[in-house]
N, C-alpha and C positions, 0 to 999 in steps of 0.2 A: 597049573601048578602043581598038581601032586599034591602032597600031606605039608609042604610047607606053608606056615601060618601064616596069614594078610598081617604087614604092619603099619600099611595105610595104603586106605582106597579113596580116588579122587573121581568125579564123576564130571564130563561135561554137560556144560548147562544148554539143552533145547538140542539132545544130540545120544545118541546109543551108543557113548564112546566112553568107555570107564578102563582105567589105570589100576592096579592092585599091588603094590610095592611086599613083598616078600623078602625073607635073608638072604633069598638066593638070587634076586632081582627085581627087572621090573614087566611085568605083565598087562596086555590091551588087550581088551575087548573089543569090538565094532556092533555087536549084536544085546548090549546091553548085561552081559553078562553070562551069555548062553554057553559062551566058546570063550578060551582065551589062547593070545599068541605069546611069547616068551619078545621080548622087546632085545636091543643092542646092548641094552645099560642092566650088566650084569652084579654090580656092586648092592650091598643091602640097601634096603631104602628105609626109612624111618618117618619120611613124610612126603607128602606131593601135591600138587598143584596143578589145576591143569587153566588155562589162558581163558578169563569169562568169554573172549569169541571166536578164537582157536583152538578146535580142539584136539589139534594134531601139535600143540605146542603145552609141555608140561616140564615144572620144573621139581628135582627132587631133591631130599637131604639124605643120608648117609647115616649111620649112627656115630659117627664122629663129629658132626654138624658142617661138613661139605658138602656145599651147594652143586647142582649141576643141573644143566639145560638154559633152556631162552623164557624168558618172562616178558 
């Protein structure tokens, strides 16, 4: 993630999957935050939520209040 400050954080229940949002995009960790991979979502992230039973489904909101993803 470099030096970009984290603006949103969402952890999947019962999983090591964690998402971190920055002004540069959304990052995903499959190992509880030890390593990160940038996702295809490249807009700023103001908020994020993970589906309670499917850690691959995430919804993000950008700084303009637009919502992206599948709930």
